GUMARFI-590330 format. One record per residue: residue in three letters; x, y, z of N, C-alpha, C in turn; residue number from 1. Coordinates in steps of 0.2 Angstrom, whole numbers. Atoms other than C-alpha are relative to their C-alpha. Layout:
% GUMARFI-590330
{rec ALA,{X,Y,Z},{X,Y,Z},{X,Y,Z},NUM};
...
END
This chain:
% GUMARFI-590330
{rec MET,{5,-5,2},{78,-101,12},{-1,-1,-7},1};
{rec ASN,{1,1,7},{69,-103,-4},{-1,7,-4},2};
{rec LEU,{0,-6,4},{68,-91,-19},{-6,5,2},3};
{rec PRO,{6,-5,-2},{50,-84,-15},{2,4,6},4};
{rec THR,{-2,-3,-6},{56,-80,3},{5,6,-1},5};
{rec LYS,{-6,-5,2},{72,-71,-4},{-3,6,-4},6};
{rec ILE,{3,-5,4},{61,-61,-16},{-4,5,5},7};
{rec THR,{4,-3,-5},{50,-56,-1},{5,5,4},8};
{rec ILE,{-5,-3,-4},{65,-51,9},{3,6,-4},9};
{rec SER,{-3,-5,4},{72,-41,-5},{-5,6,-1},10};
{rec ARG,{6,-5,0},{55,-32,-6},{1,5,6},11};
{rec ILE,{-1,-4,-6},{57,-27,12},{6,5,0},12};
{rec ALA,{-6,-4,0},{75,-21,9},{-1,6,-4},13};
{rec VAL,{1,-6,4},{69,-10,-5},{-5,5,3},14};
{rec ILE,{4,-4,-3},{55,-3,5},{4,5,5},15};
{rec PHE,{-4,-4,-5},{67,2,19},{5,5,-3},16};
{rec MET,{-4,-5,4},{79,10,6},{-4,6,-2},17};
{rec MET,{4,-5,2},{64,20,0},{-2,5,6},18};
{rec ILE,{2,-4,-6},{59,26,17},{6,4,2},19};
{rec VAL,{-6,-4,-2},{77,31,22},{2,5,-5},20};
{rec GLY,{-1,-5,5},{79,40,5},{-5,6,1},21};
{rec MET,{5,-6,0},{63,50,7},{1,4,7},22};
{rec PHE,{-1,-3,-6},{68,54,25},{6,5,-1},23};
{rec VAL,{-7,-4,1},{86,60,20},{-2,6,-4},24};
{rec MET,{1,-6,4},{79,71,6},{-4,5,3},25};
{rec SER,{4,-5,-3},{66,79,17},{4,5,4},26};
{rec LEU,{-4,-4,-4},{80,86,27},{4,6,-3},27};
{rec PHE,{-3,-5,4},{87,97,13},{-5,4,-3},28};
{rec SER,{4,-5,4},{80,112,5},{2,1,-7},29};
{rec PHE,{-2,-1,7},{80,111,-13},{-6,-2,-4},30};
{rec GLU,{6,1,4},{68,109,-28},{2,-4,-6},31};
{rec THR,{-2,4,5},{69,95,-40},{-5,1,-6},32};
{rec PRO,{4,-1,6},{63,96,-58},{-6,-5,-1},33};
{rec LYS,{6,4,2},{47,89,-66},{2,-3,-7},34};
{rec LEU,{-1,4,7},{46,77,-81},{-4,4,-5},35};
{rec GLY,{2,-4,6},{44,88,-97},{-6,5,2},36};
{rec ASN,{6,-5,-1},{27,97,-98},{-5,-3,5},37};
{rec THR,{4,3,-5},{19,86,-85},{1,3,7},38};
{rec ASP,{-1,-2,-7},{17,89,-66},{3,-5,4},39};
{rec ILE,{-3,6,-3},{26,73,-62},{7,2,3},40};
{rec ASN,{-7,-1,-3},{41,76,-50},{5,-6,-1},41};
{rec LEU,{-4,6,2},{56,66,-55},{2,-4,6},42};
{rec VAL,{-1,4,-5},{60,60,-38},{-6,-4,2},43};
{rec PHE,{6,4,-1},{42,55,-36},{-1,-6,-6},44};
{rec LEU,{1,5,5},{43,46,-53},{5,-6,2},45};
{rec ILE,{-4,6,-3},{58,36,-46},{-3,-4,5},46};
{rec LEU,{4,3,-5},{48,32,-31},{-5,-4,-3},47};
{rec CYS,{5,4,3},{34,26,-42},{3,-6,-3},48};
{rec ALA,{-4,6,4},{46,15,-52},{2,-5,5},49};
{rec LEU,{-2,5,-5},{52,7,-36},{-6,-3,3},50};
{rec PHE,{6,2,-3},{35,6,-29},{-3,-6,-4},51};
{rec LEU,{3,4,5},{29,-3,-45},{4,-7,0},52};
{rec LEU,{-4,6,0},{44,-15,-44},{-1,-4,6},53};
{rec ALA,{2,3,-6},{40,-19,-26},{-6,-4,0},54};
{rec SER,{7,3,0},{22,-22,-30},{0,-6,-5},55};
{rec PHE,{-1,6,4},{27,-34,-44},{3,-6,3},56};
{rec THR,{-3,5,-3},{38,-44,-33},{-5,-3,5},57};
{rec ASP,{6,3,-4},{22,-46,-22},{-4,-5,-3},58};
{rec PHE,{3,5,4},{14,-55,-36},{5,-6,-1},59};
{rec LEU,{-5,5,2},{30,-64,-41},{1,-5,6},60};
{rec ASP,{-1,5,-5},{34,-72,-24},{-5,-5,2},61};
{rec GLY,{5,4,-1},{17,-78,-21},{-1,-5,-6},62};
{rec TYR,{1,5,6},{16,-86,-39},{5,-5,0},63};
{rec LEU,{-5,5,0},{32,-95,-37},{-1,-4,6},64};
{rec ALA,{1,4,-6},{28,-101,-20},{-5,-5,-1},65};
{rec ARG,{5,5,2},{12,-109,-26},{2,-5,-5},66};
{rec LYS,{-2,4,5},{19,-115,-42},{5,-6,2},67};
{rec ASN,{-5,5,-1},{34,-124,-35},{-1,-3,7},68};
{rec GLN,{2,3,-6},{25,-129,-19},{5,2,6},69};
{rec GLN,{-5,-2,-5},{37,-118,-8},{-3,5,5},70};
{rec VAL,{3,-4,-5},{25,-110,4},{2,-2,6},71};
{rec THR,{-3,2,-7},{33,-109,21},{-3,5,5},72};
{rec ASP,{3,-4,-6},{28,-102,38},{3,7,0},73};
{rec LEU,{-4,-7,0},{42,-88,36},{-3,4,-6},74};
{rec GLY,{2,-4,6},{35,-83,19},{-7,2,2},75};
{rec LYS,{7,-3,-2},{17,-82,26},{0,5,5},76};
{rec PHE,{-1,-5,-5},{23,-71,40},{3,6,-4},77};
{rec LEU,{-3,-5,3},{34,-60,29},{-4,4,-5},78};
{rec ASP,{4,-3,6},{23,-57,14},{-5,5,2},79};
{rec PRO,{4,-5,-2},{9,-48,23},{3,6,3},80};
{rec VAL,{-4,-5,-3},{22,-38,33},{3,5,-5},81};
{rec ALA,{-3,-3,5},{30,-33,17},{-5,5,-4},82};
{rec ASP,{6,-3,3},{13,-28,9},{-1,7,4},83};
{rec LYS,{2,-5,-4},{9,-17,24},{5,5,0},84};
{rec LEU,{-6,-5,0},{26,-9,25},{0,4,-6},85};
{rec LEU,{0,-3,6},{25,-5,7},{-5,5,-1},86};
{rec ILE,{5,-4,1},{8,2,6},{-1,6,5},87};
{rec ASN,{1,-5,-6},{6,11,23},{5,5,0},88};
{rec SER,{-5,-5,0},{23,19,22},{-1,5,-5},89};
{rec MET,{2,-5,6},{18,27,5},{-6,4,1},90};
{rec VAL,{6,-4,-2},{1,32,11},{1,5,5},91};
{rec ILE,{-2,-5,-5},{8,41,26},{4,5,-3},92};
{rec PHE,{-4,-5,4},{21,49,15},{-4,5,-4},93};
{rec LEU,{4,-4,5},{8,55,3},{-6,4,3},94};
{rec ILE,{5,-4,-3},{-4,62,16},{2,8,-1},95};
{rec ALA,{-2,-7,0},{6,79,16},{7,0,-4},96};
{rec PRO,{-6,0,4},{18,79,2},{4,7,1},97};
{rec SER,{-3,-7,-1},{22,98,5},{4,0,6},98};
{rec LEU,{-4,0,-7},{28,93,23},{6,-5,-1},99};
{rec PHE,{-5,5,0},{37,77,19},{5,0,-6},100};
{rec ALA,{-3,-1,7},{43,82,1},{0,7,-2},101};
{rec PRO,{1,-7,2},{46,100,1},{4,2,-7},102};
{rec TYR,{-4,-1,7},{57,98,-15},{-5,-1,-6},103};
{rec ALA,{5,2,5},{41,93,-24},{-6,5,0},104};
{rec GLN,{5,-5,-1},{31,110,-24},{-5,-1,-5},105};
{rec GLU,{6,1,5},{21,105,-40},{-4,-6,2},106};
{rec GLN,{4,6,-2},{14,90,-31},{-7,3,3},107};
{rec VAL,{7,-3,-3},{-5,95,-29},{-4,-6,2},108};
{rec ILE,{4,6,-2},{-12,77,-27},{3,-3,7},109};
{rec SER,{-2,3,-7},{-11,70,-9},{-5,-6,1},110};
{rec PHE,{4,5,-2},{-18,55,-1},{-5,2,6},111};
{rec ASN,{5,-2,-5},{-34,59,9},{2,-3,7},112};
{rec ILE,{-2,3,-7},{-29,58,28},{-5,-4,3},113};
{rec TRP,{5,4,-3},{-46,51,33},{0,-7,-3},114};
{rec CYS,{-1,7,3},{-44,37,20},{6,-4,3},115};
{rec ALA,{-6,3,-3},{-26,34,27},{-1,-3,7},116};
{rec ILE,{2,3,-6},{-33,32,44},{-4,-6,0},117};
{rec LEU,{4,6,1},{-46,20,39},{4,-6,-2},118};
{rec LEU,{-4,5,3},{-34,10,29},{4,-3,5},119};
{rec ILE,{-4,3,-5},{-22,8,43},{-4,-3,6},120};
{rec ALA,{4,3,-5},{-35,5,56},{-3,-7,-2},121};
{rec ARG,{2,7,3},{-42,-9,45},{5,-5,1},122};
{rec ASP,{-6,5,0},{-25,-17,44},{1,-2,8},123};
{rec ILE,{-1,1,-7},{-24,-16,63},{-5,-5,3},124};
{rec VAL,{6,4,-2},{-41,-24,66},{1,-7,-3},125};
{rec VAL,{-1,6,3},{-37,-38,53},{6,-4,3},126};
{rec ASP,{-6,4,-3},{-20,-42,60},{-2,-2,7},127};
{rec ALA,{2,3,-7},{-28,-43,78},{-4,-6,-1},128};
{rec LEU,{5,6,1},{-41,-55,71},{5,-6,-2},129};
{rec ARG,{-4,6,2},{-27,-66,63},{4,-2,6},130};
{rec PHE,{-4,2,-6},{-17,-66,79},{-4,-4,5},131};
{rec ILE,{4,4,-4},{-32,-72,89},{-2,-6,-3},132};
{rec ALA,{1,7,4},{-36,-85,76},{6,-4,1},133};
{rec ALA,{-6,4,0},{-18,-91,76},{1,-3,7},134};
{rec GLN,{0,3,-7},{-19,-93,95},{-4,-6,1},135};
{rec LYS,{4,6,0},{-33,-105,92},{1,-5,-5},136};
{rec LYS,{-2,4,5},{-24,-113,78},{-6,0,-6},137};
{rec VAL,{5,-1,6},{-37,-106,65},{4,4,-5},138};
{rec VAL,{-3,-3,6},{-30,-101,48},{-5,4,-4},139};
{rec ILE,{4,-4,4},{-38,-86,40},{3,1,-7},140};
{rec ALA,{-2,0,6},{-36,-88,22},{-2,7,-4},141};
{rec ALA,{1,-6,4},{-35,-72,10},{-6,-1,-4},142};
{rec ASN,{5,0,4},{-51,-69,1},{1,4,-6},143};
{rec ILE,{-1,-4,6},{-54,-61,-16},{-1,8,2},144};
{rec PHE,{1,-8,-1},{-59,-44,-8},{7,2,3},145};
{rec GLY,{-6,-2,-3},{-43,-44,2},{6,1,-5},146};
{rec LYS,{-4,-1,6},{-33,-47,-14},{-1,6,-4},147};
{rec ALA,{2,-6,4},{-43,-34,-23},{2,7,4},148};
{rec LYS,{-2,-6,-4},{-40,-21,-9},{7,2,-1},149};
{rec THR,{-7,-2,1},{-21,-23,-11},{1,3,-7},150};
{rec VAL,{-1,-2,7},{-22,-21,-30},{-2,7,0},151};
{rec LEU,{3,-7,0},{-33,-5,-28},{4,5,4},152};
{rec GLN,{-4,-4,-4},{-22,2,-15},{6,2,-4},153};
{rec MET,{-6,-1,4},{-7,0,-26},{-1,4,-6},154};
{rec VAL,{2,-4,6},{-16,8,-41},{-1,7,3},155};
{rec ALA,{1,-7,-3},{-21,23,-30},{6,3,2},156};
{rec VAL,{-6,-3,-2},{-4,26,-23},{4,1,-6},157};
{rec THR,{-4,-1,6},{4,24,-40},{-2,7,-3},158};
{rec PHE,{2,-6,3},{-7,38,-47},{0,6,4},159};
{rec VAL,{-2,-5,-4},{-5,49,-32},{7,2,-1},160};
{rec LEU,{-7,-2,2},{14,48,-35},{1,3,-6},161};
{rec LEU,{0,-3,7},{11,53,-53},{-4,6,0},162};
{rec ASN,{3,-6,0},{2,68,-47},{-7,0,-4},163};
{rec GLY,{6,1,4},{-14,62,-55},{1,-1,-7},164};
{rec PHE,{-1,1,7},{-6,60,-72},{-3,-7,-2},165};
{rec PRO,{2,-5,5},{-14,57,-85},{-7,3,2},166};
{rec PHE,{7,-2,-2},{-31,60,-76},{0,8,1},167};
{rec ASN,{1,-7,-2},{-26,78,-71},{-2,4,-6},168};
{rec TYR,{2,-4,6},{-29,83,-89},{-8,1,-1},169};
{rec LEU,{8,0,0},{-48,79,-86},{-2,4,6},170};
{rec ASP,{3,-3,-6},{-49,87,-69},{-3,7,0},171};
{rec SER,{3,-7,0},{-54,104,-75},{-7,-1,-1},172};
{rec SER,{7,1,1},{-71,97,-80},{-3,-2,7},173};
{rec TRP,{3,2,-6},{-74,91,-62},{0,7,5},174};
{rec PRO,{0,-6,-5},{-79,103,-47},{7,2,3},175};
{rec VAL,{-7,-2,-3},{-65,113,-40},{2,-3,6},176};
{rec GLY,{-2,4,-6},{-55,104,-28},{0,-7,0},177};
{rec LEU,{0,7,1},{-59,87,-34},{4,-3,-5},178};
{rec HIS,{-5,3,6},{-47,76,-44},{-3,-8,-1},179};
{rec ILE,{2,7,1},{-51,59,-52},{4,-5,4},180};
{rec THR,{-4,4,-4},{-37,52,-43},{-2,-1,7},181};
{rec ASP,{3,0,-6},{-46,56,-27},{-5,-6,1},182};
{rec PHE,{5,5,0},{-60,44,-32},{4,-7,0},183};
{rec LEU,{-3,6,-1},{-47,30,-34},{2,-2,7},184};
{rec VAL,{-1,0,-8},{-42,33,-16},{-6,-2,3},185};
{rec TYR,{6,2,-3},{-60,32,-11},{-2,-7,-1},186};
{rec ILE,{2,7,2},{-63,16,-20},{4,-5,3},187};
{rec ALA,{-4,4,-3},{-48,8,-13},{-1,-1,7},188};
{rec THR,{2,0,-7},{-53,13,4},{-6,-4,2},189};
{rec PHE,{7,3,-1},{-71,7,2},{1,-8,0},190};
{rec VAL,{-1,7,1},{-65,-10,-4},{4,-3,6},191};
{rec SER,{-4,2,-6},{-52,-11,10},{-4,-1,6},192};
{rec LEU,{4,1,-6},{-65,-8,23},{-5,-6,-1},193};
{rec LEU,{4,5,1},{-77,-20,15},{3,-7,1},194};
{rec SER,{-4,6,-1},{-64,-34,15},{1,-1,7},195};
{rec GLY,{-1,0,-7},{-60,-30,33},{-7,-3,4},196};
{rec VAL,{7,2,-3},{-79,-32,38},{-1,-7,-2},197};
{rec ILE,{1,7,2},{-80,-48,28},{4,-5,4},198};
{rec TYR,{-4,4,-4},{-65,-55,37},{-3,-1,7},199};
{rec VAL,{2,0,-7},{-72,-51,54},{-7,-4,0},200};
{rec VAL,{7,4,0},{-90,-58,50},{1,-7,-1},201};
{rec GLN,{-2,7,2},{-83,-74,42},{3,-4,5},202};
{rec ASN,{-4,3,-6},{-72,-77,57},{-2,2,7},203};
{rec ARG,{2,-3,-7},{-82,-70,71},{0,-6,5},204};
{rec GLY,{-1,6,-5},{-81,-88,79},{6,0,4},205};
{rec VAL,{-7,0,-4},{-63,-85,85},{-1,4,6},206};
{rec PHE,{1,-4,-6},{-70,-72,97},{-4,-4,6},207};
{rec LYS,{3,4,-5},{-80,-86,106},{4,-3,5},208};
{rec GLU,{-4,3,-5},{-73,-92,122},{-1,-7,0},209};
{rec SER,{0,7,0},{-69,-110,122},{-3,-3,7},210};
{rec LYS,{3,2,-6},{-79,-120,135},{5,-5,3},211};
{rec LYS,{-4,5,-3},{-69,-129,148},{-3,-6,3},212};
END
């Protein structure tokens, strides 16, 4: 097992630790402090740090695999799995912070539920497309939009975890109920859907039945 694959596996381990930790903490009734005069919950700040660390390893393992020519089938399988586990688990968690994290009462920013549904549905469609393509020995390479959607999703999740900081200081100038962070979520969702449509259109040939 080479180094990039080990990094990917370590990312998956960190993700599961985060999920278990979030679940255990949701079982107890207590309130955790926030960071200074901000509205950032300290637990969410720790989650954000772990999330950013895991996101960095997503870049690191791919970079090392390409640089050292250590791209493997196991790495190709585990890397997108780790990405989806990381982002989708955090997106689901942030749909209803008051439900999943009752200890963070000051958390006012959440991940729009309709955006979360669209993001997860998009991943299911693209994964199904890749599966069908693999059955026909067709490799679907990642395009620039696919990479952009991953980066934008990570950015959106980061600022939701930070409760909109530092944009929350400007939210008072926006219509009531709207937050600048919400638009980061909308942009990430739009680019994700766009990348999904592009994948399907560019690889629509895999749906054609082979002639016998």
